[in-house]
C-alpha positions, 0 to 999 in steps of 0.5 A: 638365337631363337631360344638357344641362349648361352647357358650353363646346363646341369646334365641331370636336367639337360633337355633340348629347346622346343618351338611351335611346329610349322612348315620350313621354307625351302630357302632355309633348307638349302642354306649351308650350315653357318657353323661347320666345326668347333674344336677346343685348344689343348689347354682348354682356353680357346675354341676355333670355329669354322663358319660361313661368312658372306658365303665363304668358310672362315676360321674364328678364334674365341676365348672361353673366359670370357667368350669373345673373339680373339682373332680370325682367318679369312682368305681372299679371292677363291680360297677358303678355310677347310678342315683344321687342327690345333697344333699347340695352345696358340696355333692352328693348322688349317687346310686351304680349299679353293674354287677352281675355274668355273666350279662353284664348290671349293675343293682341297689341293692339300695346302696347309696354312698356320696361324695363331689364335690372335690372328698373328703370324699367318703363313703358308706352311705346305703346298704349292704356295708355300715356297720362299726365295732362297737366293743368297741365303744359307738359311733353310726356308719353306719350299713349294710342294705339289702334293696333298698333306694329311696331318697324322700327328700334332706331336704333343711334346713338340710345340713347333712341328707336326707330322704329315703324310703326303699324296703327290699331285699326279695325272695318273694318281700313281706316285708314292707319297712320303712322311714329312716333319713340318715346322708350323712357324717357318714351313721348313720341312724334313723328310722322314720316310717314303710311303710303301704304296700309293693312295694311302697314308701313315699312322702313328701312336699319337706321340710321333712314333710311326707304326703303320701305313696303308695303300693299294696296289695297281689292281686296287687291292688294299695293303697294310704295312708295319714300320720297321727300323728301316723302311716298311714291311707288308703285314703278313698276318692274314687277320690284319692284312685288311686292317685299318689302324684306329688307336693305340694304348701306350700303357699296354703297348698295343695297337687297335685295328678294324679288320674286314672278315670274309663273309662277316662284319668288321671286327675291332682287334687289339695287336700286342706290338711286341709279341704280335698277338691279336685279340678280338675286342668287338664285333656286331652281328649285322653292322660294321663299326662306324667310329671308335671312341677314345678316352680323352686324356690317354687317347686309347680306344674304349668304345665304338659307334654303331649304326644298325638303324639308329646310332648307338655306342658300345663300350669295351673298356670301363676303366677311368670312368669315361664310359659311365660319363658318356652313358650319362651324357647319352641319357641326357641327350636321349634321342640324339647322337653325341660325339666329341670333336676335341678334348683339352690335353688333360682330358678335363674339358671337351667340345660335344656335338649333338645331332639327330634327324631333326638337328644338324648339330649343336655344340656344347662345352663339357666339363668332365670333372663337374659334369656340366655342359655349357651351350656354345653354338648351333650349326644352323640356328634358323632350323628349329627341331620342332619344325623338322620331320623325324626319320624312322629306322626299319628293315625287311628281309629279302627272298634270299635272306638279306636284311635290308635297312631302310629309313622313312621320313614322314610329312608332319602328322601324316603316316598312311597312304602317302605319295612317296619318293624312293631315294636310293643313295649314291656309291653304290658302296656307301650307305644312308644313316639316321641323321639330318638329311636335307633332301629328306626334309625338303621332300617331306616338308612338301608332303612326300614320304621319303624312303631311303634304302641300304640295298645290297652292296652298301657299306656298313653291313659286313663283307658278304652284304658288300660283295652281294652288290658286285656286278648287280648294279642293274639287277639285284640292287634294283630288286632290293630298291623295288622290294623296299618300295613294295614293302612301304606300300604293304605297310600302308605307309605309301600309296602304290599309285603315287610313287616316284624315284629320285637319286644322285650319282649311283642313285641317279643311275638307279632312278632310271634303271629301277623303272626300266626293271619295274615299269609298273611301280613308278609314276615318274623318275628324276635322276641327278648327276647320274651315270647312264652309260656304264661303258662311258665310265671306262672312257670319261670321268676321273675314275678311269684316269688311274689303273686302280680305277680301271681295276675297280670298274672291271671288278664291279661291272666286268668288261663285256660290252653286251652286259654293260649295254643291258645294264645301262639306262641309255641303251634301254630307253624304250622301257622308260615310258614315264615322265622324267627329270634329269639334272646335272652339273656341267663341271662334273668329273665323277659322272661327266655331263655327257651322261646326261646329254646322251640320255637327253638326246636319246629321249628327245629323238624318241619323243619322250616326256622329259624335263632337264636342268643343266648347270654349267658351273656345278660339279658332282652335286650342286653347291651354291644355294641359288642353284640348289633352289633352282634344282629343288623348286623344279623337282618339287614342281615335277613331283607335284605334277605327277604324284602330288595332291590330285595327280592320281585322278589327273593321270587316270583321266589322261590315260582314259 
């Protein structure tokens, strides 16, 4: 395992292994992580490991003393194992994901499968394949259900049943779901209650008591409901109407919710269930709450994760000693993000995931009593941290006073006057994080500085920052991206004569729109599964298939035809006077391939210099390693030609 041998590590002296540095082959960077999840059984005696085997996701069960395989779950045909949960000490419930038609990437249809850790008693317990013949019998049996299921409570006091929240299959995605109680051995289900809105789920106290449900109305507005003795009641407190439940304190009978605040960042609040009193718990000046940290045995919230730049953890509850223990772990793994995937029911053991900009993820078994950690598994043992490139977090302030977070990944041992690839994220309502980023590694391993920009409209920076991106897809968002590129040049990091822009989805839109707005800034542009005609979003793809999707587009973009044309790359190709590369998946439902086809046809008519890669069996982002090799080899060759070593002189001679 290249130096990562299974060992007992005392936290006081804990350090991650190092290796001699060298360039990482592209084939190693496009490989899927072998170990994708590791979770501990409630009694702490076994782990379940989701891993890739012969290109398929399977589930492997291992005892911990001794560490050996006890069973496995592998589907045949087009089905694989998705997310999973321990339902009791012996049995795991797993999502079934499937490869649909010609699509390379497996997707979830919400079916659930249960199996024991010795590989026995495997059974479909929910979904279209769970039905059983009931002819001639009065015994209640499992029934086929065309819906997606989200596990909301493993019911610790009930070893035979779980609670799930469903989301029915429907062409318009407008059908209400329900809460079901499902027997994990027989698949027999009982309806508990219907859900008050669509697109959401129910929340419990962790012990089977329903507390809340959320969803959206037909205008796309978020709504929160509280469980009453009969049915649901929409939360009337304006402080809580945008809240998302994140945990419960049984001793205090208090729920914790993360709420949006107009013009500010998110806030964690505490709701006293009997009195309705709301108490602020934590908020940060300029970043939202990424995740809530729970105390291992009680499950009550005690801290939060933040991502202002590099990740950090803050605690608001020191009782019980977990906060102090966590800080000790963080010190031992300095420079990395740590988070527990699971704990034993008594809270004495847990599986810890350690990750960072140069580490996709290593797993440790932690004993919280003895304060010892036992290395378990690497997610990608062929990737050696000392061969990967570090990511630097920074920020700058725009002319209108917004703080824009950026991440820079440098080629090894080089930090000045570099050819740079600006890589805007998708969404636009998403964000980049300080973490292992495959594309940043691919590009930086090949000599390019990579600049990622959390432009206005990105999530994670509060309500005002989010709203500042509305109807600014082609204007202020693009200015933030261009300002970030100029900032990197001014800092001396990037060579202003060797800049290319590359992005996927909304990032693909920006990869075309930014050179349209700022034609003197870039030497080339590459769009990947991008949106190139805003009006087409109202007619094609999965967003427009539901009322909420149309409402989202109307709010984000408006419906003025002239505005949509003015902010669409397809209708502004006269300004795209630079080398272009367009890549797309033929099965893309979010940004249908017609976007790429229309843009390529227009560019061809105009005699523009453009390269392309259309892969028929891929969707919104390529999945297969083979297709990713094709994509990144062609992208790297394109970059090398236009901003690589010698490209500046070559382009200057061509202009002369």
